[in-house]
N, C-alpha and C positions, 0 to 999 in steps of 0.2 A: 796597608799595601805600599805605597810609596809617598806619605804624607810628608816625611822627612826630607823629600825632595824640594816641597813647595816651602817649608819653613826654613831650609837653608838658603834657598835662593832669596828670601826676604829678608834676611838676617847677615848673610854673607858679607862681610868686611863692614858692617856696623857697629858691631860690637865684639869682643874677643870669645869666641866658641869653641868648645870642646864637642866630640862627639863619640858617643859609646855604641859599638856595633857589637852585636852576637854573631860572633863567627862560627860557633858550633855549639850543639847541646848533644845532652846522652840522657838518656832515662826521662824521668818526669821534669820537667822544665817549664818555668812561666812562659817564657817565649821561643819562638824559634829562630834558628839561623836566618840572618839579613835583618831582623829587628833591629833599630836605632833609635837614639833620642840624643838631642841635642842639649846642651848645658852652658849656661852661662854663669857669672860670678853670683847672679840673685835669682835666677828663675831656670826652668828645665821646660823641655816640649819634647813630648812623647812618653813612652814607658818601655822599659825592658821587662815589665812584668809586678813592679812593684817590690813589697815585703823588704828583707834586709839585704837582699841581692842589689837592687837597685839603690839603696841609701847607701850601700859601701862602694858601689860603681862611681855615684855621682859624688861622692865624697873623693874618688880619685880622679875624676875627670876636673874638678874644680883646682885640684894641686897641680894637674896638668898645664891649667891656664896662668899659674907662676912661673912657668919654664918659656922657652921661646915656641914663637910657632911653628908647627911641624914636629914638637915632640911626641913621642908614642910609646906605648908599652902595650904588651900582650898578658893577660892574666888570666888564671884557670879559678873557678871558683866550685867547688864539691858543695851542694847545696845542703847536705844534711849536717855533716860533721862539723863544717866552718863557719856556716852561717845559722845553722839551727833551724833551718826552713824544712817544713815535712815533703817538701816534694821528692828528696831522695834524689835528685838527678846531678849533673855537672854542666857547667856552663863556661865556654871560654869567648875571652871579651878581648875587642880591642878599643882601647881608651886613647885618644889623641887629641892633642890643642891645632884645632884646624888652622892652615896657612892658607890666608886668603887670594896670597899669590899662587896656588896650586889647585885652582877650582875651574880652570877652564873648561873642564869636561860638564861642568854642572849645566851650562846652558842648552846642551845638546842631550841629556840626559831623559829618558823615557822608560816606559815597562818594557817594550821588545828589544831593549838591547841588553848587554851582556857589561857588567863593569869588573874592569882587571885593576887590582890593587896590587901594589908592590911595596913592600917595607923597605925604605932605604935608609943609608946611614943619616941624612940630613933631611928626610922627613917620609912623606907616605906620597907614592906617585899612582897616579890614577887614570885611566882611559877608558873610553867605552869601544865595544866591539860589537858588529851585528852576526859575526860567526864563530867567536871563541866559544869553546864548550865549557859550561859550568862546570865545576869539581867541588864534590863534600871536603869539608875541613874536620880533621879528625877532632875530638873533642879532649883528649888526652894523649899522653906521649911528651915528647921534648916541646917546650915552647916555640913557635915559629919566631926567627930571628932575620936578621937583614937579608935580603934579597927573596925572602919568602913570598909567594905570589898566591891569590885568593882570585878566582875567577866564580861570579855569581850573576845570576839575571836578575835584572834588576825588578822588584815587585814580587809580588806572591804569584804563582803559576795559576793562569786563568784559562779554564777549559774551554775549548769553542763551543757553541751553544747555538746548533742550528734550528730556529724556530720556524715551522710552515703553519700558518695560521694567524692574523691578525683579529680575529675577534675578541670575546671580552676574555677569554679565559689567557689567550695569547697576551693580550694588553697587561693583563696582571702579572702574567711570568715575566715580562719585557719591566714593567714597573718594578717589581720586588728582586730581579737580578741585577739590578743598578748599583749597588754597594756590595755585590758577593763576586767571588773570583771566577767570573763567566766572561768571555767575549762573544757576544751578541751578534749573531747574523740572523736577520729576520725577513720571511718571505712573504707574501700574499699576491695570487693574480687577480686580486679586485682593483681597477685602478681608484675607486673612491678611497682606498687607503695609502695611496700615493703620497699623500699630503701629510701622512702620519710618522711624526718623528723616528727614524729608525727603521723603519720598512721600506724594503726593496721590493718593486712592484715587478713581477716575472710572471709570463705567461704560463698557464696551467701545463702545457705541453714541455716547458722546458723547465719546470722545478726538479724531474728528475736528476737533471743534470748537475743541480746545486747540490743533491745530496752526493753525487758522484765525487765533486769536487770538495766535498768537508774533508778537513783532515781525519787523521786515522784517530785520533785524541778525541774527536767531537762526540758530543751529545746531541741525536738527533732527537726532536719532539715533535710530532704531528698532530695538528689538531685544525685542519682546515674547514671551510663549510660545505666539503662535499666528500660524501662517503668515498666515491669512486675515485676522487684525487687523492683522498687518505690511501685508498688500497694501493694506487700505482705507486707513492712515495715509499710505504710500507715495504713493498717490492722490492724497489731498489735498494732499500735500505739493508734489508737482510739478506740480499743477495751479494754485497760487497763485504770485503774482508781487509782489514779489520774496521771496525769502529767500536768506539766506547760503549755508544748507547743507543736503542732505538725504542722509544715509547710513542703511543699512541692514545690518545684519549678516547674513553670508551669504558663499554661493561665489560662483563666475561662473556656477555653472548654476543658482543661486536667481534671481541678476540677467537670466539669459536668459529664464526664466519670467516674470518681473514684468515684463521690457519686452515681451514678447509679448502679456501680459494688458494691459498700459497700450496697445500699439498696437490692440487689439480694443475696448478702451474709449473709443477716439477722441482719446487723448492724442497731441498733435504731437510728433513725434519731439524736436524740441531740447528741449521740455519734459521730456520722459522723461529725455533724457539727462544730466538734471540729478541724477538717482539714482547715488548713489556705493553701490556694492556689489561687492566687500566693502569694509568700514570698515578705517583703519588706513593708515600709511605701506606704501607698496609696500618688499617686502623684509625685513619683519621677520618671522623665523620663530617658530612656537609658536602654539598655541590657547589656552593658559592666559588665565583671566579677565585677570589682571593683564598679561599681555603685550598682549593685544587693548585692554586700556583705555589703557594707555600708548601704544600707537602710535596709536590714535584721538584721543587728546588733542593729541598732538604733531601730528597731521594737522590739527586744528582751530586750534592755535596757527600754524599757517602759513598761516591764513586773513589775518591781520593785522587791522588795528583799523579 
């Protein structure tokens, strides 16, 4: 994600640093755009995927350390013919000797902001924005020069995950989601879960409002202690458009019963069909909470960005 930000904060100003940034990639490449690593004269922090690409990039980064702070260059690496890697893709890198006087933006950097980078004659200028629109960088064509602007969201995209229910499976999903690209919003109506870290206690009658408030790209996973409440949430979820995913814990029998009720309540079949039940990747055996959680999170990761 953004481990490089923490590493940069820890080391900025303490030792000369170079940074390697993946600006763009095409085809099969070891890491994606936004990946970064830091390089000192004697060490390296992070990785852009290893192999000969990383070896050459680190070599170039250490060469940059021999030049003035602020020195930068953009380089293209076709992975097959140039580096003898079997990936066959193409990577465009920005290699720079970081100027410790140009890191004012670092203190406020966080994953929900956009980083705007401008290549300047005397170095690299960066600023943070809450509303700039990220834009992809091409992996081929003329190399970016002075004046080029790169606009990227800090960190990997994190899908909003709206989790309804703080029982055993809900806890397992929340625990396993910690280091995955999700932004968790976790709800339960039972007061006894109010002290559970991450859980927001919301009255059962108000939980459908949380469904309505979810972002369009959210994944909703419904697994409360009450089948009647499960149904109310499922009804609210399949009736709203758009939403990325509506999942319900249960069996095929439970799904059939819910589908019949949705039909009686006037929900169109194409909307009702959005209800995924059972949740989890098909073919994964076991009903233990951890098994269900991992199978469900894998299913959500398959939704893409």
